[in-house]
C-alpha positions in Angstrom: 0.0 0.0 0.0 1.4 3.4 -1.0 1.2 6.3 1.4 0.3 8.4 -1.7 -3.2 6.9 -1.3 -3.8 9.5 1.5 -3.7 12.3 -1.2 -7.5 12.1 -2.0 -8.2 12.4 1.7 -6.1 15.6 1.9 -7.8 17.1 -1.1 -11.2 16.2 0.2 -10.6 17.9 3.5 -9.3 21.2 2.2 -10.8 24.2 0.4 -9.5 26.7 -2.0 -10.5 30.2 -3.0 -9.1 29.6 -6.5 -12.0 29.1 -8.9 -10.0 26.7 -11.1 -9.5 24.1 -8.4 -12.3 24.9 -6.0 -14.5 22.2 -7.6 -11.8 19.5 -7.1 -11.2 20.0 -3.4 -13.4 19.9 -0.3 -15.5 16.9 -1.5 -15.4 15.3 2.0 -16.5 18.4 3.9 -20.0 19.3 4.7 -21.1 22.7 3.6 -20.9 24.0 7.1 -17.3 22.7 7.5 -16.2 24.0 4.1 -17.2 27.5 5.0 -16.3 27.3 8.7 -12.9 26.7 10.3 -11.8 23.2 9.1 -11.8 23.8 5.3 -9.7 27.1 5.1 -7.2 26.0 7.7 -6.1 23.1 5.5 -6.5 20.6 8.3 -6.9 17.9 5.6 -3.2 18.2 4.7 -2.3 17.4 8.3 -4.8 14.5 8.4 -3.4 13.1 5.1 0.2 13.2 6.4 -0.9 11.4 9.6 -2.8 8.8 7.6 0.2 8.3 5.2 2.5 7.9 8.1 0.3 5.4 9.7 -0.1 3.4 6.5 3.6 3.4 5.9 4.3 2.2 9.5 1.7 -0.5 9.2 2.8 -1.8 5.8 6.6 -1.3 5.9 7.1 -4.5 7.7 5.1 -6.4 5.1 7.3 -5.3 2.3 9.6 -8.0 0.7 13.0 -6.6 1.5 14.9 -9.3 -0.5 16.3 -8.3 -3.8 17.2 -10.7 -6.7 20.8 -9.6 -6.8 21.4 -10.3 -3.1 21.8 -7.9 -0.2 21.5 -4.2 -0.8 
């Protein structure tokens, strides 16, 4: 599992004043949250980083560390 899978979570929990990307972000926020404090403060970025770190910590030990050419 790739920690990059947390990116949609970060995009869904942030808002933007830019009209070009405003429609692509904030899809996980309620209307009240999008116009209140959580959306503009970009809390979604912090949540996405925490989720990516947790995913990496949980799945790093599952990775196959052996390489075909021997030890790294």
